[in-house]
C-alpha positions in Angstrom: -27.6 21.6 -29.5 -25.4 24.9 -29.7 -26.9 28.0 -30.7 -24.5 29.1 -33.6 -23.5 32.7 -32.5 -21.0 34.9 -34.1 -19.2 38.3 -32.4 -18.9 41.4 -34.2 -15.7 42.9 -33.1 -15.8 46.5 -33.9 -18.3 48.6 -35.5 -16.9 52.4 -36.0 -17.9 55.6 -37.4 -16.2 58.7 -38.1 -17.3 61.5 -35.5 -19.7 64.1 -36.8 -20.6 61.8 -39.5 -23.8 59.6 -39.8 -24.6 56.4 -42.2 -28.3 56.2 -42.0 -29.1 52.7 -41.6 -24.9 51.5 -41.4 -25.4 48.8 -38.6 -28.6 47.0 -39.6 -26.9 47.3 -43.5 -23.8 45.7 -42.0 -26.1 43.3 -39.7 -28.7 42.2 -42.6 -25.8 41.6 -45.3 -23.1 39.4 -42.8 -26.4 37.4 -41.5 -27.9 37.1 -45.5 -24.5 35.7 -46.1 -25.1 32.5 -43.9 -28.4 31.6 -43.2 -27.3 29.4 -40.1 -26.3 32.3 -38.0 -28.6 32.5 -35.3 -27.1 35.2 -33.2 -24.8 38.1 -33.0 -23.0 39.3 -29.6 -21.0 42.3 -29.1 -19.3 44.6 -26.5 -19.9 48.2 -26.6 -17.7 50.6 -24.3 -20.1 52.7 -22.1 -17.4 55.2 -22.4 -17.9 55.7 -26.2 -21.4 55.1 -26.7 -25.5 54.3 -24.7 -25.9 51.6 -27.7 -28.5 53.5 -29.0 -28.2 52.2 -32.6 -27.7 48.4 -31.3 -31.2 48.9 -29.3 -32.9 50.4 -32.4 -31.8 47.2 -34.2 -33.1 44.7 -31.9 -30.1 43.9 -29.6 -31.0 43.4 -26.2 -28.2 44.3 -23.0 -27.5 40.5 -22.1 -25.2 42.2 -19.0 -23.0 44.8 -17.8 -19.2 44.3 -17.4 -17.0 45.8 -15.2 -14.3 48.4 -15.8 -11.8 45.5 -14.2 -11.8 43.7 -17.6 -10.3 46.1 -19.4 -6.6 48.0 -19.8 -6.8 51.6 -18.7 -6.3 54.3 -21.1 -2.9 56.1 -20.1 -2.9 59.8 -19.4 -0.4 62.8 -19.3 -1.6 66.0 -19.6 -4.0 66.3 -22.9 -2.0 63.0 -24.5 -4.1 59.9 -24.1 -2.4 56.4 -24.6 -3.5 52.9 -24.8 -1.4 50.7 -22.5 -0.1 48.3 -25.0 1.5 51.3 -27.1 2.7 52.8 -24.2 4.7 49.5 -22.9 6.3 49.4 -26.5 7.6 53.0 -25.9 8.6 52.9 -22.3 10.4 49.8 -22.3 11.4 49.3 -26.2 9.7 47.3 -28.7 11.6 43.8 -28.2 11.2 44.1 -24.1 7.6 45.3 -24.3 6.5 43.2 -26.8 8.4 40.2 -24.2 5.9 41.8 -21.0 2.8 41.6 -23.0 3.3 38.2 -24.7 4.4 36.7 -20.6 1.1 38.8 -19.5 -1.0 36.7 -21.7 0.5 33.7 -21.3 0.1 33.6 -16.8 -2.6 33.0 -14.9 -4.8 35.9 -14.2 -7.8 37.0 -12.8 -9.3 38.6 -15.8 -9.1 37.4 -19.5 -7.5 40.7 -21.1 -3.7 40.2 -20.1 -3.7 44.3 -19.3 -6.9 44.2 -17.8 -6.9 46.6 -14.7 -8.4 44.1 -12.4 -4.9 42.1 -12.9 -2.7 42.8 -10.2 0.0 40.1 -10.1 3.2 41.1 -9.5 4.6 41.9 -13.6 1.5 43.9 -13.5 2.1 46.3 -10.7 5.8 46.5 -11.9 4.5 47.0 -15.8 1.6 49.7 -14.2 4.8 51.5 -11.7 7.3 52.0 -14.4 4.3 53.9 -16.3 3.8 55.8 -14.1 7.3 56.9 -13.6 7.2 57.7 -17.2 4.4 60.7 -15.8 1.4 59.1 -17.0 -1.6 58.1 -14.5 -4.3 54.9 -15.6 -7.6 56.0 -16.1 -10.0 53.2 -15.7 -13.2 53.3 -18.1 -16.4 52.9 -17.4 -16.7 49.2 -18.5 -19.2 47.9 -21.4 -22.4 46.3 -22.4 -22.6 42.5 -23.5 -25.3 42.9 -26.0 -27.1 40.1 -27.9 -28.8 39.9 -30.9 -30.9 36.6 -31.5 -32.4 36.3 -35.1 -35.5 35.4 -36.2 -35.5 32.9 -39.1 -38.6 32.3 -41.3 
């Protein structure tokens, strides 16, 4: 029998602001809404967090995920840009959208279509164009895959 698992896609806070118990309140509300939920999963960027709040709430580190699975940030001086937005800017909306759509449909090593670990000819051409626009890739530190198994009474 398969476990009924849900994924927490993003939990954000404002820098310098703290909501006491915010994550645990969010989880409690979500889990109370459906008593059939057996577990929650999420990926936490190691560049953004050490997952302390998750671990305090009972989450367990399932495994570490290498940076190869994710797109890099692109840097030019003090400017940081996400690859998706930079592709749209450098190639234009129409051509950039087609490039991103095609990346999502072809066979690749890593799940994310813009992952730095994907090294097909199209990936290398796209990155070369971004570099010729003056940007350099900054590869992150990867992520932690966390799981919270719920103890139902």
